[in-house]
N, C-alpha and C positions, 0 to 999 in steps of 0.2 A: 624693598622687602615685600614679598607677596603677603597679602592678608591671610590670617589663619582661617582655614576652612571649618565650617561648623561640623560638629560631631553628628554622625548619622544616627538613625533610630536604633541600629544594632548596638552601637557603642554605649548608648544611654542605658540599655537594659542588661548589659553584661554583668555588672556588679550585683544587682538584685537577683538575677538568674543564678549566679554562683552561690549567693546566700541561701536561696531556696534549696539548691542542690545539696549543700552541705548540712544545713540545719533543719531542713524539712522533715527528714525521717525522725530526728530526735524530738521535734515538736509534736509530730503525729503520735509517736510512741507515748509521750507524756500525756497527751489528750486522751488516748485510749485507756491508759491505766487510770487516769482520773475519773473516767466514765465507768470504770469497773469492768472493762473488757480485758480478758486474758486469752492468750492463745490456747489451742487445744492441748491437753496433756499428752506429752510424748515420753514420759518416763516409763520404766518397766513396772510390771505388776509384782514380780518376784523381787527378791533381794539380790543385787549384783554381787558376786563374789570377787572381792578386790584384795590383792591381785588374784586373777584366776589361778587355780591350782591344778596341776596335772596329776591324775590318778596313777599311783604306782602299781596298785593291784597285786602287791606281794602276798603270796599265799592264797589268792582268790582261785576258786574253782567253779566250773559249771555245775548245775544241779545234778548231773549224772556222774560227777567226780572228775571229769576231764580238766586238765590244767587250763586256766584262763590267762591270756596274755594281754597286757594293757594296749598292745598294738591293735587289738581287735577294734578299738574305738576309731581308728583311722578311717576317715571317709564316711562315718556314720554319726548322726546326732542321736543322743539317747536321753530318755527320761528314766532316771535311776531312782527307784523307790526302795528305801531301806527299811527293814522290819526286824525288830528284835523278837525272838520267840516265834511261836506258830502264827500262821496267817489265818486268823479266825474271821468271823463275820465282818467286823469293821475293816479289817485289812482287805478282804475281798471286795467290800463296797468301794474302797478307795481305788483298788485295782480296776474296777469296772469304770469308775470316773476317768481314770487315766487312759484306759483303752478307748473310751468315747472321745476324749480330747484328741487322741492320735487320729481317730477316724475323721474328726472335724477338719483335719488339715487337707482333706480331699486328695488331690494328686500328689501332694508333698508328703503324704503319710509314709510312703516307702523310704523316705530319707531319715525316718525317725524310728528307733527301736525302743520298746518298753522292757525294762530290766527290773527284776525283783531281787534285791540283795538281802540275804538272810544269814543268820548264824548257822553253825554246823548242825545244831540240834533241832532247829525249827522244821516243822512239817510244811512242805511246799504244797500250794493249792493244786487241785486237779481240775482239768478242763478250763483253765484260764489262759488266754493268749498272751503269755509273757515268758521271757527267757529268765530262768532262775540262776542266780549266782550264790555261791557259798563264800562268806567272808569270815576270816578269823575274828574273834571277839574284840580285840583292841582296836583295829581300824574301823570296824562296824560301829562300835561305841563312840569313837572319836568323830566320825562323820555325822552321826546323829546329833551329838552334842554341838557340833559346829553350825547346825541348821538353825533358822529362826525359832524362837520359843513357840510352843504350841503343843508338842507331844514329845514325851521322853523316850518313846519306843519306836518312833518311825520318823522318816524325813523324805523329802522329795527334792531332787536336783535335776538340772539340765546339764548334760555333758556335751561339749562341742565335738566337731569331727577331727580334732587334734587330741582328744582325750583330756581336755581341761574342763574342770567344773566351773560353769559360768554363772548359773542362777540357782538360788535355793528358794523354797516356798514355805511359808508358815501354814500350819494346819489349824483348823479344817481348811482344806484346799478350795480355792475359788477356781473352778475349771476354766471359766471364760478368760480369766487373766492369764493362765498358763497357755491357752490357745493363742491369745493375742501376742504373747512374748515369742512363742515358737514361730508364728507366722512372720513376725518382724525379723527374727534371727535367720530364718531360712531364706527370706527375701534378700537379705544383705549378704548371704553366703554364696560362694562360687560353686555351683553344681558340678562343673567340669573338674575342679580341683578335688572335690569329694570323690568323684568317680575314679580319678587317677589314683588317689590314695587307697581306695577300696580294692581296686584291681591289683595294685602293687602288693598290698597285704595278702590278698588271696593267692597271688603268684608265689609268695614266700612260703606257702604251704599251710596256712591256718584258716 
């Protein structure tokens, strides 16, 4: 019977190498946590609406009285600012912050619309770059109440390109957080799908 050949260097290191491969990441993570190191925050600045809710827009109208269809949201991201009553000085200040946040998106600003949703009796602001919507009192009140605590008369939402309410924001608004969220959402969205949705909606005559 031939004598057993000695194991090579490779064979001797297989078990330790496998141990490092499987247990190394766990040990490294434990050491980093023990030293107080944590990964960069990747959470949203606003509150995620779970589950996302599609806006029905029943009874909604544009500021000029024309009928508004929920399909308008197709292919567009929107920042929806809801305001009960007149848009006074504090409302205008918030609109200005939202408009600046949209401008901060640079080349992606054309993918986002700024909407002001008001009750039927509210006086809309003049000279502000915003699309005005008129909402019946019950849905306007319900949407404002569903937003994070902070203001009983107004709320800010992000609506995705399928018409779903995705994010809501507490007031007073931190503009930088809104911009960060929008940048992340737009980066992960498919621009070609948005364009097709928008063209299809426009072809339907709206």
